[in-house]
C-alpha positions as a Python dict, from the first residue, in 0.01 Angstrom:
ca = {
    (1, 'X'): (0, 0, 0),
    (2, 'X'): (247, 159, -246),
    (3, 'X'): (479, 383, -47),
    (4, 'X'): (725, 655, -138),
    (5, 'X'): (1019, 532, -334),
    (6, 'X'): (1283, 745, -166),
    (7, 'X'): (1416, 920, -482),
    (8, 'X'): (1426, 588, -696),
    (9, 'X'): (1138, 706, -945),
    (10, 'X'): (1229, 644, -1290),
    (11, 'X'): (896, 615, -1460),
    (12, 'X'): (547, 731, -1481),
    (13, 'X'): (206, 558, -1491),
    (14, 'X'): (-145, 671, -1529),
    (15, 'X'): (-458, 499, -1388),
    (16, 'X'): (-787, 545, -1529),
    (17, 'X'): (-1113, 522, -1308),
    (18, 'X'): (-1500, 549, -1302),
    (19, 'X'): (-1566, 885, -1144),
    (20, 'X'): (-1945, 758, -1144),
    (21, 'X'): (-1845, 478, -904),
    (22, 'X'): (-1625, 704, -685),
    (23, 'X'): (-1314, 695, -877),
    (24, 'X'): (-1060, 990, -889),
    (25, 'X'): (-1056, 1035, -1268),
    (26, 'X'): (-701, 1007, -1411),
    (27, 'X'): (-441, 936, -1153),
    (28, 'X'): (-67, 1009, -1205),
    (29, 'X'): (171, 789, -1050),
    (30, 'X'): (559, 746, -1010),
    (31, 'X'): (705, 419, -1073),
    (32, 'X'): (983, 293, -862),
    (33, 'X'): (1250, 142, -1098),
    (34, 'X'): (1384, -114, -848),
    (35, 'X'): (1058, -262, -697),
    (36, 'X'): (784, -159, -952),
    (37, 'X'): (587, 15, -662),
    (38, 'X'): (354, 302, -783),
    (39, 'X'): (334, 605, -587),
    (40, 'X'): (23, 836, -648),
    (41, 'X'): (128, 1193, -741),
    (42, 'X'): (-200, 1360, -822),
    (43, 'X'): (-538, 1293, -986),
    (44, 'X'): (-802, 1484, -1205),
    (45, 'X'): (-1165, 1446, -1242),
    (46, 'X'): (-1201, 1708, -1517),
    (47, 'X'): (-1356, 1426, -1735),
    (48, 'X'): (-1625, 1176, -1653),
    (49, 'X'): (-1561, 805, -1639),
    (50, 'X'): (-1199, 797, -1800),
    (51, 'X'): (-1190, 428, -1821),
    (52, 'X'): (-937, 380, -2098),
    (53, 'X'): (-615, 576, -2165),
    (54, 'X'): (-339, 603, -2414),
    (55, 'X'): (-43, 823, -2471),
    (56, 'X'): (103, 997, -2759),
    (57, 'X'): (435, 868, -2916),
    (58, 'X'): (643, 1118, -2730),
    (59, 'X'): (449, 1081, -2410),
    (60, 'X'): (356, 1448, -2376),
    (61, 'X'): (-21, 1402, -2435),
    (62, 'X'): (-251, 1168, -2248),
    (63, 'X'): (-578, 1069, -2418),
    (64, 'X'): (-890, 921, -2236),
    (65, 'X'): (-1221, 812, -2341),
    (66, 'X'): (-1537, 927, -2142),
    (67, 'X'): (-1726, 627, -2101),
    (68, 'X'): (-2079, 786, -2078),
    (69, 'X'): (-2388, 765, -2278),
    (70, 'X'): (-2285, 1085, -2478),
    (71, 'X'): (-1936, 951, -2536),
    (72, 'X'): (-1646, 1176, -2571),
    (73, 'X'): (-1242, 1174, -2578),
    (74, 'X'): (-1028, 1418, -2404),
    (75, 'X'): (-674, 1507, -2432),
    (76, 'X'): (-439, 1616, -2133),
    (77, 'X'): (-92, 1767, -2108),
    (78, 'X'): (122, 1540, -1903),
    (79, 'X'): (343, 1736, -1663),
    (80, 'X'): (663, 1663, -1495),
    (81, 'X'): (627, 1625, -1104),
    (82, 'X'): (676, 1948, -929),
    (83, 'X'): (861, 2040, -639),
    (84, 'X'): (590, 1918, -402),
    (85, 'X'): (565, 1592, -568),
    (86, 'X'): (247, 1650, -748),
    (87, 'X'): (167, 1595, -1094),
    (88, 'X'): (-191, 1654, -1231),
    (89, 'X'): (-250, 1626, -1601),
    (90, 'X'): (-400, 1942, -1728),
    (91, 'X'): (-689, 1929, -1984),
    (92, 'X'): (-583, 2071, -2327),
    (93, 'X'): (-931, 2140, -2429),
    (94, 'X'): (-1303, 2061, -2378),
    (95, 'X'): (-1395, 1694, -2431),
    (96, 'X'): (-1484, 1600, -2801),
    (97, 'X'): (-1782, 1390, -2872),
    (98, 'X'): (-1708, 1068, -3053),
    (99, 'X'): (-2065, 1035, -3224),
    (100, 'X'): (-2119, 705, -3041),
    (101, 'X'): (-2224, 582, -2681),
    (102, 'X'): (-2023, 429, -2428),
    (103, 'X'): (-1658, 433, -2578),
    (104, 'X'): (-1449, 165, -2389),
    (105, 'X'): (-1121, 162, -2573),
    (106, 'X'): (-916, 412, -2787),
    (107, 'X'): (-587, 398, -2993),
    (108, 'X'): (-375, 626, -3202),
    (109, 'X'): (-284, 545, -3543),
    (110, 'X'): (-132, 751, -3836),
    (111, 'X'): (-226, 1092, -3678),
    (112, 'X'): (-579, 990, -3572),
    (113, 'X'): (-753, 876, -3268),
    (114, 'X'): (-990, 575, -3291),
    (115, 'X'): (-1251, 482, -3041),
    (116, 'X'): (-1448, 147, -2994),
    (117, 'X'): (-1809, 258, -2892),
    (118, 'X'): (-1955, -17, -2704),
    (119, 'X'): (-2296, 120, -2655),
    (120, 'X'): (-2360, 204, -3008),
    (121, 'X'): (-2134, -75, -3184),
    (122, 'X'): (-1936, 164, -3382),
    (123, 'X'): (-1571, 277, -3431),
    (124, 'X'): (-1497, 652, -3449),
    (125, 'X'): (-1207, 839, -3620),
    (126, 'X'): (-1105, 1173, -3496),
    (127, 'X'): (-791, 1366, -3637),
    (128, 'X'): (-535, 1490, -3413),
    (129, 'X'): (-382, 1827, -3449),
    (130, 'X'): (-10, 1915, -3424),
    (131, 'X'): (-53, 2034, -3050),
    (132, 'X'): (-235, 1696, -2962),
    (133, 'X'): (-585, 1829, -2953),
    (134, 'X'): (-845, 1570, -3107),
    (135, 'X'): (-1079, 1735, -3375),
    (136, 'X'): (-1438, 1653, -3458),
    (137, 'X'): (-1524, 1307, -3601),
    (138, 'X'): (-1429, 1253, -3947),
    (139, 'X'): (-1528, 894, -3989),
    (140, 'X'): (-1770, 654, -3810),
    (141, 'X'): (-1789, 281, -3902),
    (142, 'X'): (-2092, 127, -3779),
    (143, 'X'): (-2176, -237, -3751),
    (144, 'X'): (-2486, -465, -3759),
    (145, 'X'): (-2574, -791, -3624),
    (146, 'X'): (-2642, -990, -3309),
    (147, 'X'): (-2536, -1298, -3112),
    (148, 'X'): (-2712, -1575, -2919),
    (149, 'X'): (-2668, -1422, -2562),
    (150, 'X'): (-3029, -1296, -2484),
    (151, 'X'): (-2907, -987, -2300),
    (152, 'X'): (-2557, -899, -2406),
    (153, 'X'): (-2573, -965, -2767),
    (154, 'X'): (-2891, -804, -2888),
    (155, 'X'): (-2694, -570, -3118),
    (156, 'X'): (-2327, -492, -3195),
    (157, 'X'): (-2087, -378, -2922),
    (158, 'X'): (-1752, -269, -3029),
    (159, 'X'): (-1524, -315, -2744),
    (160, 'X'): (-1157, -265, -2867),
    (161, 'X'): (-983, -104, -3169),
    (162, 'X'): (-594, -175, -3211),
    (163, 'X'): (-346, -109, -3478),
    (164, 'X'): (-169, -417, -3586),
    (165, 'X'): (211, -433, -3572),
    (166, 'X'): (325, -231, -3879),
    (167, 'X'): (32, -3, -3880),
    (168, 'X'): (-118, -105, -4213),
    (169, 'X'): (-452, -278, -4046),
    (170, 'X'): (-683, -165, -3773),
    (171, 'X'): (-851, -441, -3580),
    (172, 'X'): (-1173, -416, -3391),
    (173, 'X'): (-1347, -666, -3174),
    (174, 'X'): (-1728, -668, -3146),
    (175, 'X'): (-1864, -848, -2850),
    (176, 'X'): (-2233, -824, -2978),
    (177, 'X'): (-2190, -1001, -3300),
    (178, 'X'): (-1889, -1254, -3222),
    (179, 'X'): (-1674, -1100, -3485),
    (180, 'X'): (-1330, -925, -3541),
    (181, 'X'): (-1334, -668, -3805),
    (182, 'X'): (-1012, -584, -4013),
    (183, 'X'): (-1008, -252, -4148),
    (184, 'X'): (-785, 10, -4341),
    (185, 'X'): (-754, 374, -4227),
    (186, 'X'): (-799, 613, -4502),
    (187, 'X'): (-595, 908, -4360),
    (188, 'X'): (-665, 1153, -4631),
    (189, 'X'): (-1056, 1104, -4563),
    (190, 'X'): (-1006, 1043, -4199),
    (191, 'X'): (-1219, 728, -4209),
    (192, 'X'): (-1201, 360, -4145),
    (193, 'X'): (-1271, 123, -4442),
    (194, 'X'): (-1395, -213, -4373),
    (195, 'X'): (-1181, -463, -4529),
    (196, 'X'): (-1281, -810, -4398),
    (197, 'X'): (-1459, -974, -4098),
    (198, 'X'): (-1384, -1285, -3900),
    (199, 'X'): (-1640, -1487, -3717),
    (200, 'X'): (-1580, -1646, -3397),
    (201, 'X'): (-1766, -1916, -3219),
    (202, 'X'): (-2109, -1770, -3129),
    (203, 'X'): (-2166, -1670, -2779),
    (204, 'X'): (-1806, -1622, -2687),
    (205, 'X'): (-1838, -1236, -2689),
    (206, 'X'): (-1486, -1127, -2812),
    (207, 'X'): (-1366, -840, -2576),
    (208, 'X'): (-1014, -791, -2628),
    (209, 'X'): (-714, -931, -2838),
    (210, 'X'): (-339, -945, -2842),
    (211, 'X'): (-66, -1015, -3113),
    (212, 'X'): (224, -1267, -3066),
    (213, 'X'): (543, -1089, -3087),
    (214, 'X'): (655, -1303, -3381),
    (215, 'X'): (372, -1158, -3571),
    (216, 'X'): (176, -1456, -3696),
    (217, 'X'): (-77, -1519, -3437),
    (218, 'X'): (-352, -1335, -3252),
    (219, 'X'): (-531, -1440, -2932),
    (220, 'X'): (-884, -1315, -2900),
    (221, 'X'): (-1034, -1319, -2543),
    (222, 'X'): (-1406, -1398, -2485),
    (223, 'X'): (-1580, -1194, -2220),
    (224, 'X'): (-1928, -1408, -2234),
    (225, 'X'): (-1737, -1751, -2226),
    (226, 'X'): (-1406, -1802, -2065),
    (227, 'X'): (-1225, -1898, -2365),
    (228, 'X'): (-920, -1766, -2576),
    (229, 'X'): (-961, -1815, -2930),
    (230, 'X'): (-614, -1859, -3147),
    (231, 'X'): (-615, -1726, -3463),
    (232, 'X'): (-344, -1730, -3743),
    (233, 'X'): (-268, -1369, -3880),
    (234, 'X'): (-160, -1294, -4234),
    (235, 'X'): (-26, -955, -4215),
    (236, 'X'): (60, -948, -4590),
    (237, 'X'): (-319, -995, -4671),
    (238, 'X'): (-507, -891, -4360),
    (239, 'X'): (-639, -1229, -4300),
    (240, 'X'): (-738, -1345, -3967),
    (241, 'X'): (-817, -1737, -3928),
    (242, 'X'): (-941, -1911, -3596),
    (243, 'X'): (-746, -2243, -3566),
    (244, 'X'): (-835, -2322, -3200),
    (245, 'X'): (-961, -2253, -2848),
    (246, 'X'): (-798, -2257, -2499),
    (247, 'X'): (-975, -2249, -2148),
    (248, 'X'): (-859, -1945, -1928),
    (249, 'X'): (-1004, -2125, -1614),
    (250, 'X'): (-960, -2473, -1463),
    (251, 'X'): (-1196, -2744, -1521),
    (252, 'X'): (-1513, -2743, -1264),
    (253, 'X'): (-1525, -2349, -1211),
    (254, 'X'): (-1870, -2239, -1204),
    (255, 'X'): (-2017, -1962, -1393),
    (256, 'X'): (-2007, -1580, -1312),
    (257, 'X'): (-1677, -1513, -1465),
    (258, 'X'): (-1598, -1261, -1736),
    (259, 'X'): (-1248, -1234, -1863),
    (260, 'X'): (-1147, -902, -1938),
    (261, 'X'): (-788, -868, -2071),
    (262, 'X'): (-506, -1075, -2244),
    (263, 'X'): (-139, -1001, -2233),
    (264, 'X'): (146, -1185, -2423),
    (265, 'X'): (495, -1193, -2281),
    (266, 'X'): (770, -1004, -2491),
    (267, 'X'): (963, -1325, -2562),
    (268, 'X'): (632, -1504, -2667),
    (269, 'X'): (657, -1779, -2411),
    (270, 'X'): (361, -1722, -2198),
    (271, 'X'): (43, -1531, -2191),
    (272, 'X'): (-179, -1405, -1907),
    (273, 'X'): (-557, -1341, -1872),
    (274, 'X'): (-737, -1155, -1609),
    (275, 'X'): (-1058, -1316, -1493),
    (276, 'X'): (-1343, -1111, -1332),
    (277, 'X'): (-1554, -1293, -1097),
    (278, 'X'): (-1304, -1578, -1044),
    (279, 'X'): (-1061, -1289, -957),
    (280, 'X'): (-761, -1452, -1071),
    (281, 'X'): (-485, -1402, -1319),
    (282, 'X'): (-446, -1709, -1561),
    (283, 'X'): (-119, -1817, -1663),
    (284, 'X'): (-100, -2003, -2002),
    (285, 'X'): (230, -2158, -2161),
    (286, 'X'): (266, -2136, -2545),
    (287, 'X'): (384, -2431, -2753),
    (288, 'X'): (657, -2369, -3030),
    (289, 'X'): (367, -2348, -3270),
    (290, 'X'): (218, -2059, -3058),
    (291, 'X'): (-129, -2222, -3162),
    (292, 'X'): (-186, -2436, -2820),
    (293, 'X'): (-181, -2227, -2515),
    (294, 'X'): (-190, -2469, -2205),
    (295, 'X'): (-342, -2340, -1876),
    (296, 'X'): (-52, -2361, -1617),
    (297, 'X'): (-227, -2215, -1313),
    (298, 'X'): (-433, -1939, -1192),
    (299, 'X'): (-325, -1700, -897),
    (300, 'X'): (-544, -1444, -712),
    (301, 'X'): (-535, -1101, -875),
    (302, 'X'): (-501, -950, -505),
    (303, 'X'): (-851, -778, -531),
    (304, 'X'): (-1199, -799, -683),
    (305, 'X'): (-1297, -762, -1047),
    (306, 'X'): (-972, -727, -1250),
    (307, 'X'): (-1086, -487, -1540),
    (308, 'X'): (-725, -454, -1676),
    (309, 'X'): (-403, -631, -1683),
    (310, 'X'): (-80, -472, -1825),
    (311, 'X'): (323, -559, -1842),
    (312, 'X'): (538, -277, -1735),
    (313, 'X'): (795, -173, -1998),
    (314, 'X'): (1066, -430, -1869),
    (315, 'X'): (808, -721, -1938),
    (316, 'X'): (901, -849, -1566),
    (317, 'X'): (606, -738, -1391),
    (318, 'X'): (212, -737, -1429),
    (319, 'X'): (-33, -484, -1315),
    (320, 'X'): (-399, -550, -1223),
    (321, 'X'): (-640, -277, -1218),
    (322, 'X'): (-919, -421, -977),
    (323, 'X'): (-1215, -211, -1028),
    (324, 'X'): (-1456, -317, -752),
    (325, 'X'): (-1197, -352, -459),
    (326, 'X'): (-1057, -13, -564),
    (327, 'X'): (-666, -99, -606),
    (328, 'X'): (-404, -153, -853),
    (329, 'X'): (-185, -461, -775),
    (330, 'X'): (134, -566, -915),
    (331, 'X'): (330, -889, -945),
    (332, 'X'): (681, -1005, -1011),
    (333, 'X'): (697, -1263, -1303),
    (334, 'X'): (894, -1570, -1256),
    (335, 'X'): (1083, -1582, -1586),
    (336, 'X'): (1108, -1966, -1601),
    (337, 'X'): (734, -2046, -1505),
    (338, 'X'): (556, -1724, -1598),
    (339, 'X'): (375, -1738, -1273),
    (340, 'X'): (324, -1402, -1110),
    (341, 'X'): (402, -1367, -738),
    (342, 'X'): (225, -1049, -560),
    (343, 'X'): (461, -747, -485),
    (344, 'X'): (239, -456, -388),
    (345, 'X'): (-74, -264, -418),
    (346, 'X'): (-209, 101, -457),
    (347, 'X'): (-549, 236, -351),
    (348, 'X'): (-718, 340, -669),
    (349, 'X'): (-1110, 369, -616),
    (350, 'X'): (-1297, 215, -918),
    (351, 'X'): (-959, 142, -1124),
    (352, 'X'): (-1021, 61, -1478),
    (353, 'X'): (-685, 71, -1651),
    (354, 'X'): (-306, 130, -1618),
    (355, 'X'): (-59, 264, -1884),
    (356, 'X'): (291, 337, -1850),
    (357, 'X'): (507, 608, -2025),
}
């Protein structure tokens, strides 16, 4: 378990969790600068199922989706730790409906909060006021279509929405239609405008993506098939082109695996994938072209059902939010091989994500 750091705290982390499955809501934690250990400082269940979190650029406001059928976002003030060692984020206002069901991801872009609504297959746009509060929905970009999976792809399921480096483009993955949508944020109207759409191999179920730090490639992780799709990215023209695939599990591994997250190293030499079911972290090495990831190994994630995987701000440690075992585990990364070594764990029931700031 993550213990007290004896005064060496130099950072903060926030953990989202599913209150409907026994989670504490949003957990505030201190981060030990030397070891990376997390120490829980407080929690709030003021919002149901805050499964995905993001911070304002100055770190003073924490945003959370409420992954419920109704779908909402909430904003919290992020306090400093008090004299007793507690730090409970304070809700700024009542949660704001997003106009879609089951929001699973959110991001901030140009003064607007964007949410990917899995249940309704849409992306919402909400303006953010000067004090950090999100306003009512001003834009809702819907999708249509389906995929070959009989249960999971009967309709669109937006799963992630991210701003590309540079801020000009917004990319959204749709698990239900096997596509990545490229959009422009019209800040005057508070709306997303569809610019282009890239089709991936049917049935892969794109869940999340990550940009290579060099800027010319994007890695799209499938949830319905354990495969990573390598894409060339043209940031000048907003064009995403699939050029290959890479396995994220060794040959011979059976079914029942649902990859959840992909993370690229800051130096661009490695990437890591969280595998739910196989309960592992896959290590892939990138070649000089960045287009042929090679599976090096997999290591146990330290728990069950790793829903999220994230690097700390130094890029030297990985953290996995293990939803079904109810913990966050962390790993020291070998800089030569990219292989993570277990270093600690913190109890966090129904953990769904971890962010730093």
